[in-house]
Backbone as a chain_set.jsonl record, in Angstrom:
{"seq": "MAAKKLYAMYAEGTKIGEYSSREIADLLKIPQNSVTNYADTGLLYKGRYVFEVVCEGAGKTRKEPLLKEWDKVRVRILTAGR", "coords": {"N": [[113.565, 85.268, 58.819], [115.335, 87.368, 60.939], [117.121, 90.413, 60.31], [120.583, 90.49, 60.492], [122.599, 92.418, 62.576], [125.66, 93.88, 62.513], [128.204, 94.949, 64.888], [130.71, 97.353, 65.764], [133.33, 96.86, 67.973], [134.92, 98.665, 70.478], [137.73, 99.254, 72.603], [138.62, 101.353, 75.031], [139.119, 103.311, 72.905], [140.355, 101.845, 70.916], [139.844, 99.79, 68.123], [138.408, 96.561, 68.573], [137.235, 94.6, 67.106], [134.699, 93.416, 64.614], [131.387, 92.302, 65.409], [128.398, 90.347, 66.122], [125.603, 91.055, 68.097], [125.036, 89.096, 69.957], [127.549, 87.718, 69.96], [129.188, 89.725, 71.091], [127.896, 89.935, 73.554], [128.29, 87.294, 74.67], [131.136, 87.458, 74.893], [131.652, 89.491, 76.691], [129.97, 88.775, 78.845], [127.418, 89.778, 79.264], [123.974, 90.878, 79.052], [122.287, 90.406, 75.793], [120.69, 92.44, 74.883], [121.683, 94.661, 76.268], [123.952, 95.262, 74.74], [122.804, 96.211, 72.36], [121.395, 98.419, 73.297], [123.497, 100.11, 74.387], [124.93, 100.727, 72.058], [122.893, 102.165, 70.738], [122.672, 104.356, 72.153], [125.264, 105.308, 72.66], [126.694, 105.424, 74.782], [129.416, 104.629, 77.117], [130.281, 101.198, 78.016], [130.926, 99.973, 81.087], [132.702, 102.151, 81.41], [134.656, 101.772, 79.451], [134.257, 100.327, 77.12], [132.901, 100.727, 73.836], [130.202, 100.527, 71.505], [129.2, 100.184, 68.089], [126.956, 100.421, 65.414], [127.672, 98.739, 62.416], [126.994, 97.368, 60.2], [123.939, 96.454, 58.747], [121.844, 93.671, 58.472], [122.415, 90.669, 56.907], [124.715, 90.125, 54.477], [124.552, 92.495, 53.416], [126.347, 95.554, 52.612], [128.288, 98.125, 54.0], [126.917, 101.229, 54.328], [128.124, 103.906, 54.152], [130.508, 104.06, 52.232], [129.099, 103.577, 49.844], [127.345, 105.718, 49.73], [129.074, 107.914, 49.444], [130.263, 107.316, 46.998], [127.92, 107.473, 45.417], [127.351, 110.19, 45.641], [129.537, 111.282, 44.326], [129.25, 110.441, 41.684], [126.658, 111.519, 41.113], [127.2, 114.298, 41.264], [128.96, 114.462, 39.192], [127.185, 113.738, 37.215], [125.306, 115.843, 37.255], [126.924, 118.194, 36.782], [127.941, 117.706, 34.279], [125.637, 117.759, 32.57], [123.028, 116.858, 30.25]], "CA": [[114.732, 85.449, 59.793], [115.594, 88.648, 61.298], [118.274, 90.866, 59.758], [121.684, 90.504, 61.503], [123.424, 93.637, 62.683], [127.279, 93.876, 63.128], [128.615, 95.996, 65.72], [132.161, 97.487, 65.946], [133.591, 96.994, 69.458], [136.099, 99.562, 70.878], [138.065, 99.273, 74.005], [139.531, 102.558, 75.18], [139.414, 103.876, 71.665], [141.046, 100.861, 69.919], [138.924, 98.759, 67.593], [138.751, 95.169, 68.83], [136.629, 93.874, 65.924], [133.226, 93.575, 64.38], [130.743, 91.006, 65.975], [126.968, 90.404, 66.345], [125.446, 91.464, 69.571], [125.191, 87.818, 70.599], [129.068, 87.466, 70.25], [129.694, 90.675, 72.223], [127.278, 89.525, 74.989], [129.116, 86.249, 75.086], [132.52, 87.899, 75.203], [131.598, 90.375, 77.94], [129.176, 88.194, 79.815], [126.266, 90.746, 79.553], [122.727, 90.604, 78.219], [122.455, 90.85, 74.507], [119.982, 93.84, 74.688], [122.614, 95.799, 76.525], [124.793, 95.723, 73.605], [122.119, 97.109, 71.47], [121.237, 99.711, 74.106], [124.723, 100.99, 74.527], [125.152, 101.15, 70.665], [121.9, 103.157, 70.27], [122.988, 105.633, 73.032], [126.648, 105.834, 72.428], [127.45, 105.378, 76.096], [130.528, 103.624, 77.361], [129.982, 100.176, 78.864], [131.876, 99.904, 82.096], [133.657, 103.14, 81.213], [135.761, 101.226, 78.603], [133.793, 99.701, 75.689], [131.888, 101.46, 72.933], [129.57, 99.645, 70.496], [128.716, 101.064, 67.014], [126.446, 99.616, 64.37], [128.513, 98.881, 61.162], [126.306, 96.665, 59.166], [122.627, 95.899, 59.055], [121.444, 92.762, 57.556], [123.284, 89.749, 56.308], [125.121, 90.185, 53.1], [124.673, 93.942, 53.036], [127.638, 96.344, 52.701], [128.257, 99.334, 54.768], [126.283, 102.332, 53.596], [128.921, 105.071, 53.943], [131.202, 104.127, 51.012], [128.17, 103.643, 48.741], [126.857, 107.105, 49.661], [130.12, 108.621, 48.97], [130.337, 106.993, 45.609], [126.767, 108.109, 44.808], [127.465, 111.594, 45.706], [130.549, 111.559, 43.326], [128.566, 110.215, 40.461], [125.59, 112.385, 41.047], [127.698, 115.525, 41.038], [129.499, 114.401, 37.85], [126.023, 113.85, 36.229], [124.744, 117.278, 37.336], [127.863, 119.246, 36.218], [128.051, 117.429, 32.748], [124.442, 118.01, 31.814], [122.522, 115.684, 29.57]], "C": [[114.979, 86.875, 59.791], [116.968, 88.981, 60.695], [119.333, 91.011, 60.782], [122.505, 91.766, 61.491], [124.77, 93.25, 63.191], [127.481, 94.98, 63.841], [130.297, 96.106, 65.814], [132.455, 97.6, 67.435], [134.879, 97.75, 69.655], [136.394, 99.332, 72.227], [139.087, 100.401, 74.194], [139.906, 103.183, 73.921], [140.064, 103.011, 70.534], [139.964, 99.899, 69.523], [139.305, 97.336, 67.986], [138.33, 94.313, 67.615], [135.112, 94.173, 65.61], [132.519, 92.22, 64.683], [129.266, 91.329, 66.071], [126.813, 90.709, 67.927], [125.523, 90.137, 70.448], [126.729, 87.586, 70.957], [129.52, 88.373, 71.237], [129.191, 90.275, 73.569], [128.029, 88.311, 75.498], [130.435, 86.473, 75.617], [132.603, 88.56, 76.545], [130.74, 89.836, 79.016], [128.063, 89.256, 80.265], [125.099, 90.347, 78.687], [122.961, 91.03, 76.84], [121.849, 92.138, 74.163], [120.791, 94.869, 75.233], [123.543, 96.281, 75.511], [124.119, 96.684, 72.573], [121.723, 98.515, 72.037], [122.387, 100.662, 74.066], [125.016, 101.46, 73.066], [124.087, 102.261, 70.197], [122.158, 104.4, 71.126], [124.231, 106.213, 73.077], [127.292, 105.894, 73.723], [128.469, 104.364, 76.272], [129.885, 102.551, 78.25], [131.168, 100.08, 79.859], [133.151, 100.969, 81.971], [134.695, 102.827, 80.245], [135.352, 100.937, 77.214], [132.812, 100.711, 75.071], [131.53, 100.423, 71.906], [129.003, 100.487, 69.368], [128.3, 100.032, 65.963], [127.251, 99.8, 63.106], [127.824, 98.333, 59.977], [124.968, 96.187, 59.554], [122.19, 94.974, 57.969], [122.531, 91.906, 56.89], [123.587, 89.974, 54.962], [125.163, 91.706, 52.605], [125.99, 94.646, 53.394], [127.309, 97.603, 53.562], [127.739, 100.552, 53.907], [127.223, 103.472, 53.155], [129.603, 105.145, 52.565], [130.231, 104.206, 49.841], [127.632, 105.016, 48.566], [127.768, 108.042, 49.172], [130.287, 108.617, 47.399], [129.197, 107.634, 44.902], [126.835, 109.448, 44.626], [128.428, 112.04, 44.629], [129.948, 111.53, 41.922], [127.385, 111.205, 40.231], [126.16, 113.897, 40.756], [128.318, 115.618, 39.526], [128.421, 114.495, 36.774], [125.52, 115.332, 36.029], [125.661, 118.277, 36.708], [128.014, 118.887, 34.621], [126.914, 117.727, 31.899], [124.061, 116.712, 31.118], [122.881, 115.708, 28.165]], "O": [[114.855, 87.547, 58.767], [117.844, 88.128, 60.554], [119.087, 91.579, 61.846], [123.056, 92.13, 60.453], [124.971, 92.455, 64.11], [126.953, 96.027, 63.466], [131.029, 95.122, 65.916], [131.825, 98.424, 68.098], [135.865, 97.436, 68.989], [135.477, 99.205, 73.039], [140.188, 100.414, 73.643], [141.057, 103.611, 73.844], [140.26, 103.445, 69.399], [139.276, 99.29, 70.342], [140.444, 96.935, 67.747], [139.052, 93.407, 67.198], [134.434, 94.999, 66.222], [132.984, 91.156, 64.274], [128.91, 92.507, 66.098], [127.702, 90.618, 68.773], [126.046, 90.162, 71.562], [127.085, 87.305, 72.101], [130.185, 87.96, 72.187], [129.908, 90.267, 74.569], [128.387, 88.285, 76.675], [130.877, 85.862, 76.59], [133.448, 88.267, 77.39], [130.762, 90.414, 80.103], [127.858, 89.532, 81.446], [125.228, 89.587, 77.728], [123.76, 91.944, 76.63], [122.338, 92.876, 73.307], [120.674, 95.992, 74.743], [123.887, 97.458, 75.399], [124.654, 97.664, 72.055], [121.73, 99.55, 71.369], [122.257, 101.846, 73.754], [125.352, 102.636, 72.927], [124.395, 103.132, 69.384], [121.789, 105.483, 70.672], [124.413, 107.376, 73.437], [128.413, 106.397, 73.798], [128.417, 103.31, 75.638], [129.069, 102.865, 79.116], [132.32, 100.111, 79.426], [134.302, 100.72, 82.329], [135.65, 103.602, 80.181], [136.039, 101.275, 76.25], [132.046, 101.405, 75.74], [132.334, 99.592, 71.484], [128.341, 101.479, 69.675], [128.972, 99.054, 65.638], [127.508, 100.944, 62.733], [128.045, 98.786, 58.854], [124.828, 95.558, 60.603], [122.14, 95.31, 56.785], [123.491, 92.46, 56.354], [122.617, 90.024, 54.206], [125.722, 92.055, 51.566], [126.633, 94.32, 54.391], [126.158, 97.994, 53.754], [128.229, 100.75, 52.795], [127.173, 103.948, 52.021], [129.375, 106.085, 51.803], [130.555, 104.895, 48.874], [127.459, 105.483, 47.44], [127.347, 108.978, 48.492], [130.413, 109.616, 46.691], [129.408, 108.289, 43.881], [126.439, 109.949, 43.574], [128.197, 113.091, 44.032], [130.115, 112.443, 41.114], [127.226, 111.658, 39.098], [125.508, 114.625, 40.007], [128.206, 116.61, 38.806], [128.559, 115.102, 35.712], [125.361, 115.893, 34.944], [125.142, 119.212, 36.098], [128.196, 119.793, 33.807], [127.054, 117.935, 30.694], [124.645, 115.651, 31.337], [122.535, 114.788, 27.423]]}, "num_chains": 1, "name": "protein.A"}
């Protein structure tokens, strides 16, 4: 089974929600691959909608909070020594 990506959907700068590309395609009546293409390029769809990948794979968490936490712990370990 392919990993499921979630996309944040924004309309004129306001976050609408997080959906799969299939859900967004159904909501906006566009091809599913258009959602992924617009998310990859960062272009506006119909001058109004922006799509952004927020989660890759079912059950996985967003990477950014984990990366920030990792940086805090890494710096603490490096400054404390062994």
